[in-house]
C-alpha positions in Angstrom: 160.7 167.3 192.7 157.2 166.2 193.1 155.8 163.5 190.7 153.8 164.7 187.8 150.1 164.5 188.6 147.8 164.9 185.6 144.6 164.8 187.6 145.7 167.7 189.8 146.5 169.8 186.8 143.0 169.2 185.3 141.4 170.1 188.5 143.3 173.4 188.7 142.3 174.3 185.2 138.7 173.6 186.0 138.8 175.8 189.1 138.6 172.9 191.5 140.7 172.3 194.5 143.4 170.0 193.9 144.5 167.3 196.2 148.1 166.4 196.7 149.3 163.6 194.6 149.7 160.5 196.5 153.2 159.5 197.5 154.7 156.6 195.8 154.9 153.6 197.8 152.8 154.9 200.6 149.4 154.0 199.2 147.9 151.2 201.1 146.1 148.7 199.2 142.8 147.9 200.6 141.4 144.5 200.0 138.0 144.0 201.4 134.9 142.1 200.8 132.2 143.7 198.7 128.8 143.8 200.1 126.5 141.5 198.4 124.0 143.8 196.7 121.1 142.7 194.7 122.1 141.3 191.3 119.3 142.9 189.3 118.8 139.7 187.5 122.5 139.3 186.6 124.2 136.0 187.6 126.6 135.9 190.4 130.0 135.0 189.1 131.6 135.1 192.5 132.7 131.8 194.0 135.4 129.3 193.6 136.5 127.2 190.7 134.8 123.9 189.9 131.3 125.2 189.8 129.2 123.9 187.0 128.9 125.4 183.5 125.4 126.5 184.2 126.7 129.7 185.6 128.3 130.7 182.2 125.2 129.5 180.3 123.1 131.7 182.6 125.4 134.8 182.1 125.5 134.5 178.3 121.7 133.6 178.2 122.3 130.6 176.1 119.0 129.1 177.1 117.0 132.0 175.5 115.4 131.4 172.1 115.5 134.4 169.8 112.2 135.3 168.2 112.3 135.3 164.3 112.5 138.6 162.6 111.3 139.6 159.1 114.8 139.4 157.8 115.3 135.9 159.3 112.0 134.8 157.8 112.9 136.0 154.3 116.2 134.3 154.6 114.7 131.0 155.7 112.3 131.1 152.7 115.1 131.8 150.3 117.0 128.9 151.7 114.0 126.6 151.3 113.4 127.8 147.7 117.1 127.2 146.8 116.9 123.7 148.3 113.8 122.8 146.1 115.6 124.4 143.1 118.5 122.1 143.6 116.2 119.0 143.9 114.5 120.1 140.7 117.8 120.4 138.9 118.9 117.0 140.1 115.6 115.5 138.9 116.1 117.0 135.4 119.6 115.7 135.2 118.8 112.2 136.4 115.3 111.6 134.9 114.2 114.2 132.3 117.4 114.4 130.4 117.7 110.7 129.5 114.0 110.7 128.5 114.4 113.8 126.4 117.5 112.3 124.7 115.5 109.2 124.0 112.6 111.2 122.5 115.0 113.1 120.3 116.7 109.9 119.0 113.3 108.5 118.1 112.3 111.7 116.4 115.4 111.9 114.4 115.1 108.2 113.5 111.6 108.7 112.3 112.6 111.8 110.3 115.4 110.1 108.6 113.3 106.9 108.0 110.5 109.0 106.4 112.8 110.6 103.9 112.6 109.3 100.5 115.5 107.1 99.5 118.1 108.6 97.1 117.7 107.0 93.7 120.8 105.3 92.3 120.8 104.7 88.6 122.3 101.2 88.7 119.5 99.7 86.4 117.8 101.4 83.5 115.5 100.6 80.6 117.6 102.5 78.0 121.1 102.2 76.8 122.8 103.2 73.6 124.4 99.8 73.5 121.1 98.0 73.5 121.3 97.1 69.8 124.7 95.6 70.2 123.6 93.3 73.1 120.5 92.2 71.1 122.6 91.5 68.0 125.1 89.6 70.1 122.4 87.3 71.5 120.8 86.8 68.1 124.1 85.8 66.5 124.7 83.4 69.5 121.4 81.7 69.1 121.7 81.4 65.3 125.0 79.5 65.3 125.2 76.3 63.5 124.9 74.0 65.4 122.6 76.0 67.7 124.0 76.3 71.3 120.4 76.1 72.6 118.2 74.1 70.1 114.6 75.3 70.0 115.3 78.5 72.0 114.5 82.0 70.6 114.9 85.6 71.8 111.9 86.8 73.6 113.0 90.4 74.3 115.5 92.8 75.8 114.7 93.5 79.5 117.0 96.0 81.1 120.7 97.1 81.5 122.7 97.4 84.8 125.7 99.7 85.2 128.4 97.8 87.0 131.3 100.3 86.9 131.7 103.9 85.9 135.3 104.7 84.9 134.8 108.4 84.6 133.3 108.8 88.1 136.0 106.7 89.6 138.6 108.9 88.0 136.9 112.1 89.1 136.8 110.8 92.7 140.3 109.7 92.8 142.9 111.4 95.0 145.8 110.7 92.6 144.5 112.2 89.3 146.8 112.3 86.2 148.3 115.5 84.8 146.4 115.1 81.5 143.0 114.7 83.2 140.9 115.3 80.0 142.7 112.6 78.0 142.5 110.1 80.9 138.8 110.9 81.3 138.2 110.1 77.7 140.1 106.8 78.0 138.2 105.7 81.1 136.4 102.4 80.7 133.0 101.7 82.1 131.0 98.4 82.1 127.3 97.5 81.9 125.4 94.2 81.7 122.4 93.7 79.5 119.8 91.2 80.4 117.5 89.6 77.8 114.7 86.8 78.0 114.8 83.6 76.1 112.0 81.1 75.6 112.1 77.5 74.2 109.5 75.6 72.2 108.5 73.8 75.3 108.0 76.9 77.3 111.1 76.8 79.3 112.5 80.3 80.3 116.1 81.5 80.3 118.0 84.7 80.8 120.9 85.8 78.6 123.4 88.4 79.8 125.9 90.4 77.8 128.7 92.5 79.3 129.6 95.6 77.4 132.6 97.8 77.9 132.9 101.3 76.5 135.0 104.5 76.5 134.9 107.8 74.6 138.1 106.9 72.7 137.6 103.2 71.9 133.7 103.0 71.6 131.9 99.9 72.9 132.8 96.2 72.7 131.5 92.9 74.1 133.9 91.6 76.8 132.9 87.9 76.9 130.6 85.3 75.3 126.9 85.3 76.0 126.0 83.9 79.4 122.7 82.0 79.8 121.0 81.0 83.0 117.8 79.2 83.5 114.7 80.5 85.2 112.1 78.8 87.4 109.3 77.2 85.3 105.8 78.8 85.3 103.4 77.2 87.8 101.1 74.7 86.2 98.5 75.3 88.8 96.0 77.7 87.2 93.3 77.3 89.7 92.1 80.6 91.0 92.0 80.7 94.8 89.3 83.0 96.1 91.2 83.8 99.3 94.3 84.9 97.4 92.7 86.8 94.5 92.3 90.1 96.5 94.7 90.1 99.3 93.6 92.2 102.2 90.0 92.2 101.2 87.0 90.3 102.6 85.7 87.8 100.2 82.0 87.9 99.0 79.9 84.8 98.5 76.2 84.1 97.8 74.0 84.4 94.8 76.0 85.9 91.9 73.3 85.6 89.2 72.6 89.3 88.9 76.3 90.2 89.0 77.1 87.6 86.2 74.3 89.2 84.1 75.9 92.7 84.6 79.3 91.4 83.7 77.9 89.7 80.6 76.2 92.9 79.5 79.4 94.9 80.0 81.5 92.3 78.1 79.1 92.5 75.1 79.5 96.3 75.1 83.2 96.1 75.7 83.8 93.8 72.7 81.5 95.8 70.4 83.9 98.4 68.9 81.3 100.9 69.7 82.3 103.6 72.2 78.7 105.0 72.6 77.4 101.5 73.5 80.1 101.0 76.1 79.5 104.3 77.7 75.8 103.5 78.0 76.6 100.2 79.6 78.9 101.8 82.2 76.3 104.5 83.0 78.5 107.5 82.7 76.3 110.6 82.2 79.2 113.1 81.6 79.2 115.0 78.3 82.9 115.3 77.9 84.1 111.6 78.4 84.4 108.7 76.0 85.3 105.1 76.4 87.6 103.0 74.2 86.2 99.5 73.4 87.8 96.4 72.2 87.4 95.0 68.6 84.0 93.6 67.7 83.6 90.0 68.7 81.0 87.5 67.3 80.2 86.3 70.8 81.3 86.7 74.4 80.6 84.6 77.4 81.4 86.0 80.9 82.2 84.1 84.1 82.7 85.5 87.6 85.6 83.7 89.4 85.7 85.4 92.7 84.4 88.6 94.5 85.6 90.8 97.3 84.4 93.9 99.2 85.3 97.2 97.4 86.4 100.4 99.1 83.7 102.5 100.8 81.3 99.6 100.5 78.1 99.5 102.6 76.4 96.3 103.8 72.7 96.0 103.0 71.3 93.9 105.8 68.0 93.2 103.9 69.7 91.8 100.9 72.7 90.5 102.9 75.1 91.9 100.3 77.5 94.8 99.9 76.6 97.6 97.5 80.2 97.9 96.0 82.1 94.7 95.1 85.2 93.9 93.0 85.2 90.8 90.8 87.7 88.8 89.0 86.1 87.8 85.7 87.1 85.8 82.6 85.7 86.7 79.2 85.7 84.0 76.5 85.6 85.8 73.1 84.7 84.2 69.8 86.1 86.2 67.0 84.5 86.5 63.6 86.1 84.9 60.6 89.3 86.8 60.1 88.9 86.3 56.3 85.8 88.5 56.4 87.4 91.1 58.6 87.1 92.0 62.3 86.1 95.6 63.1 88.9 97.2 64.8 91.3 94.3 64.3 91.5 92.9 60.8 90.5 94.6 57.6 88.2 92.7 55.2 89.8 91.4 52.0 89.2 93.1 48.7 87.7 89.9 47.2 84.9 88.0 48.8 85.9 84.6 50.1 84.4 81.5 48.6 82.0 79.2 50.4 84.7 76.5 50.5 87.2 78.8 52.2 84.6 79.9 54.8 83.8 76.3 55.5 87.4 75.5 56.0 88.0 78.4 58.5 88.2 77.3 62.1 86.5 79.0 65.0 88.9 81.4 66.7 88.3 81.5 70.5 90.3 83.5 73.1 90.1 84.2 76.8 90.6 87.5 78.7 90.8 88.1 82.4 89.9 91.4 84.1 89.2 93.0 87.5 86.0 94.9 87.5 84.2 97.3 89.9 80.5 96.9 90.3 78.1 99.4 91.9 74.6 98.4 93.0 75.7 94.8 93.8 72.9 94.7 96.5 70.3 95.4 93.9 68.8 93.4 91.0 70.5 95.8 88.5 74.3 96.0 89.3 76.5 97.8 86.9 80.2 97.6 85.9 81.6 101.1 86.4 85.3 100.4 86.1 87.7 97.7 84.9 91.4 96.9 84.5 94.0 94.2 84.1 94.3 91.4 86.6 95.9 92.9 89.8 94.6 96.4 89.4 91.6 96.1 91.8 93.1 98.7 94.2 93.1 101.3 91.4 89.6 100.9 90.3 87.3 103.8 90.8 83.9 104.8 89.4 84.2 105.9 85.7 88.0 105.8 85.9 88.2 104.3 82.3 86.7 107.5 80.8 88.8 109.6 78.4 88.1 113.2 78.9 87.6 115.7 76.0 87.9 113.0 73.3 85.3 112.1 70.7 85.6 108.5 69.6 83.9 106.9 66.6 82.7 103.3 66.3 85.0 101.0 64.3 83.5 99.5 61.2 84.5 96.8 58.8 86.4 98.1 55.8 
C-alpha cells in the first residue's frame, strides 16, 4: 500500500498533475554549497565559530540610533516634570515645613500672649466682714496696757480670699450624700489688711484672719498680726530727671511760665467757677470748672518742666509750645474764725479783736502737674491740671465739667 501523500491529493483536486510520492528511504540528501549571492545589505552569518560579536551587532543593528518620535518626546517631558515635582516636594518637607511650623508657633504664642488675663478675685476692696476686722484691730490697740503705745488705726486697706470651702467641695470627686448640708457647713477663710501709724510717723500693717460658713457665721481665727513697713523717704528733693519719666526735660527762662501758673493758682483758689474758666481760656458754652475754696493769698513756684505730647519746637524762641510742669502752690487761708468760702462757715457772732489777734496764720502747700499751651510765647496759659503723677492724662480743657452750671461760693 502506498504511503499517504497529502501534496498529491491537493494537486489532483486542483487539476494539476500529481507526481508520485517519493519512496521512503530512497531520497538522497543533497548537501551542497550555496552560491554566494549579494547580501542586499544584510550581514553574512556564514562562517565558523569564534568570530567577533560585531557580526551579531551588525545583524541586530545595535549601532543605529532611533530618531525621537512625538510620543517619546511627550514621555520625556512628563518624566522631567515628575522629577522636578519630586524635588519640590522634598524641598517643602525639608525646608518649608519647619519654617511654617515655626511661624505658626510664633503666631499662636503672640495670640495667646495678647489675650487679656483672666481676672481672679483673690483680693477685693469689699467684704461683709470688714466691720468685724476693724473692730478687732481697734479693740487690740485699745488694750490696757497698749500692745503698741502711740499707734492708731489709719484705715482698712483690702481683703484677700485665701480659701473657698464651697468651691473646694463642688470640685471634689468624693462628694457627700447630703451635699446641700455639707455645702452650708463648708468653711472659707479671708485675711483683712489694715494700716497703722504711730505718733512718730512709723507705719505698720495689721492683718486679721476671718473664717466663715453659712451655718456658723464668721469668727476671728487668731489674734491680730502686726508687721512693720519701710519708713517714708526723708529726701523730698525733686529730681528734674525723675519727675516726668520718658519725657525730655525743658530748661531756660521760666519767668513767663511762672506768671501763668501764678495767675492760674489765684483763679483756682478763688471759689469762683467763672473766673477759673476765664483763666483756662475755655470758650465752650456748656462747660464749667470747679475751683478750690477761696484763699487769702497764693504763691506759685515751678519745680520742673518737660515736653508735652504733640509739642512743636520754636527755633526762634528756642522753646516748645506745649510743656508740662510740676508746680507747688503755697496757700494762705483766711482766718477760719471769720469763715472761708467753700471751706468753713462764718460764725454767727463776730469775733473780737483780741481773738483775731490771737489767731495764727494758716499756710498749706499743694503740688500739681499742669499742662501749658503757648509756652513759646509771652502769654502761656494753663489749660489742664491734675494730681502729681497725672501728667500723661492731661489734655486741653480736660478739667471741664459738661452741662453743669456752677455758682461761686460765698461766705455765709
